N, C-alpha and C positions, 0 to 999 in steps of 0.2 A: 714554443706553442703548445697549447693543451692537447693531450692525446684523446680527450673525450669528444663525443659528438654533441655540441652545445644544444641542438634542437631536441635531444632525447633525454629522458629520465632513465634511471636504472630500471631494468626489466622487472616484471612481476615475478614473485615467488609463489603465487597462488593463481589458479586459472581465472582470468577476468571473464565476465559474462559476455556471451556473443550477442551481437546485434548486426543486422545487415548494413554494410557500408558499401557504397557504389561510387564509381567514377565513370566519366564518359571519355572514351578515347577514340576519336574518329567516329565511325559508325557503330562502334562496339560499346555496350554497357557492361562494365566489369564489376562484379559483386564478390566480396570476400565471404566465403562460407566457413565452416568449421567441421572437422572430424575429431575434435577433442584435443588432448595434449599428451605428451609423454615427458619423461625426464631422462636426460643423458648426462654422462660424466662431463663436468665442466672442462677439465683438462683436455679431454678428447675433442670437445667442440672448439677449443681455442688453440690447440697445437702448441706452438712455441711462444705464444703471447704470455708474458709474465702474469702470474696469478694475481698479483696485487692490482693489475689493470682490469682483467676480465671479471674478477670478483666484484669490482665496483659497478661494472656495466650490467652483468648478469648474476645477481647474488645467488650463491648456491645454498642448498639445504645441508643438513648435517652430514649427509652421505656424499657430499661434493657434487651432486647432480643439479642441473639447472633446468628450468621449465622451458619446454619447446612446444610451440604450436604445431598443429597438423592442419594446415589451412588450404583447402582447395579453393579455386576461384571459378565462378560462373561467368562466361562471356557470351553475351547475346547480341546478335545482329540479324534482325528480321527473323527468318525461319531457323537460323542457326542457333542452337543452344549447346554451348561447348563447356565441358568440365575440364579444367586444367588442373592436373595433379590430384587424383581421386582421394588420397588419404590412406590411413592405416587399416581401416575396416574393423570388423567385430570378430573375425575368425581367430581367436587367440585363447589358448588354454590359460588357466589361472596362473600357472608357473611363469609364463612369459609376461602376463599382465603385471605381475609383481616385479620381475626383473627390470622391465622397462618403465615401470610406474605408469602404465597406460591409464589415462583418465578420460573415459568417454563422456565428458560433460555435454557434448553435442555430437551429432552424427552427420555424416554427409547427406544421407537421405532426409533427415529432419530439417537441416538448414536449407536444402534445396526446396523442400515442400513449403517452408516458410517464405520462399521467394516465388511460390506458385508454379514450381516445376516438378513433375513426377519423373521417376527414372526412365519410363518408356518414352518420354518426350525429349530426352537428351539425344542430340544428333551426332555429337563427336566427343571423344574423350582423348585427352593428350597427356602423356606421362613424360616428364623431362628425363627420367631414367627409371629403372625398374626395381630399386631398393624397396624392401617390404613396407617401410614407413611412408612410402609415396604412392604405391599403387595397390596395396592390399585390399582397399575398399571396393575395387571394381569387380570383384568376384564374391558371390554370396553362396551359402549352402541352402538348397531347397529340396526337400524330400530325399535327403541323403546324397544329393549330387551337387557338385560345384558348377555354377552357371554364371554368365555375365549379369551384373547388376543392371547394365544398360543394354537391353537386348536389341535395340534398334540403332545403336550408335556405331559409327566407324571409330576404331581405336588406333591411335598412333603412338609409337615409341621408337627411339633409336634402334636400328636393326641389331647393332652389336649388343645392346642391352637385352633384347629379347633372347639372343643366343646365350648370354651370360646367365639369365634367369633360369634357363632350362638346364645348363651345364656349367655351373659357376666355378667348379674346381675348389680345392681346399682353401686357397687364399681368400676367396670371395664368398664362400658358402654361408657365412653368417649374415650376408647382406641381401640374399635373394631367396625367394620361394617359387619353385616352378608352378605351384598351384595358383599363383597370382596372375599368370599369363596364359597357361596352357588351355584352360576352359574357353578363353576368348579366342585363342587361335583356332581351336577345334570348331568353334562356331563360325569361322570364316570372317571374323570381325577385326582382325589385327593387320596393320600395315607397318612394316619397318621403314625407318627413315634414315637416309645417309646424307652427310653434308648439310647444306642449307636448302630448305624446301618450303615453299608456300603451301600450307595445308588448306587454307581458305582465304578468300580475298582479305588482305591486310593482316593475316595471322600466319607467322612463319616460325619454323623450328630451325635452330642452329645447333648442330651436333658438335660439341667441343672436346670432351674428355677432360681428364684431370682428376676430379673427385672420384669418378668411376670411368670405365672405359668409354662410355658414350654419353655422359651427362650433357644436357643441352640447356639452352635458354630459349624462351618463346617470346617473340616480339609481336606487338600489336600496333598496327598503323605505322610501321617503321618508315615507310617512304611517303606517307600521306601528309595532309595539312593538319594543323592543330596539334593536340596532345599526342604523344607517343608513349608507349609503355613497354616494360620488359618484365617477364616472370623469371626470377632469378633461380628458383629451385635451390639446389645445394651449391651452386656456384657462389652465391652470396646468401647464406642461410638466414641471417637476421640483419636488421638495420644497424647493428653494431659491428658487423664483419665487413666494413667497407674500405679498409686499407688493404692493398694487394697482398702484403705478407700475412694477413690474418687468416691462415689456412688451417682447416680442421685436420686433426691427426688421423681422421678417417680417410682422407684423400689418398688414392692409390699412387698418383704421380704428382708430387709436390711441384716439380719444375713446370710441368704442363699447367697445373692449377695457377701458379703465379703468372704465367704468360697470358692465359685466357682471362684471368681476373684483371690484370693490368690493362689489357686491350679493351675489355667490355666496360669496366668501370670508367675509363677515360671517355669512351664513346657516350655512355649514358650521361655522364656529367656534362660533356661539351654540348650535347643535343637536348639536355634537360628532360630526359625521359623520366616517367614515373615508374618506380620500382615496385614490384609485387613480391612480398616476402612470405615464404611458406612457413618458416620455423619461428619467426619472431612472435613472442608471446603477446605483445601489445600492439605492434605496428604492422598493419596490412599493407599500407601504401607509404612510400617515401621517395623523395627526389634527391639523388646524390649530387652534390655540388662540390666543386673544387674550392679549397681554401688554402692558398699558398701551395705547399708541396703535398698537402694531405686532402682528404675528402671529409665532408660532413653530410649528414642526412637531414633534409628538411621534411617534416611531416606534411602529408597531403590530406 
């Protein structure tokens, strides 16, 4: 059987233009935003997957890096305006912009405004974990001070991720910045989550671990009628990473990653959930379906 995903074409090697794309999941309208792109080493993003396979799915540049989206999502349900996974943000020195090939083609604030939402109107912000490329945009610098971008929003992240962001230790230091969380905590806007918790009606965080100590997935309308969705974060970073063994070399606990990926991929496929992909350069939404012993992704 083919190892490719028949519904998908090879990923882009140049940033595709952003346009708002939305789906309806229960009472929630979910829109894919953008905070730009970055490039990461292809071998690190694919772990033990043979290069002749991943190079076909995610073509690398000459320096072996592949294009990765930074894709927040806006979830709206009545008065609730929720940003899921804020993005990387603009607080980067030129040195780091070059190292990570940060490409601010769009910004979180700009794409939110294109959807008619200003930062002070956001009611909730949810981070699946606290790595810098996922939550850096939620803090901005104003008049020499770091302050929350969303001053009226309750912020949620796994409790262990908040702890790691503030004191990551040597092994995790490259993945976290305390400045991404401390200003929000000082403002009294952060809440740590443990286990599985419903944050708003129909919107639930499940803390899993594996990729990081507390990486989570967020489900929308998990127990409701009609469509159901799951924000994968770094548990399934792209629509090409849909086989359980396709684990990034960045993951701290490979065994745990395999366990949670196997469990949640099977559940998403059996219940036909729509997946929300944070790092996929081309595909914001995709439904994972079982095909024999493997999975494939149908675009939504």
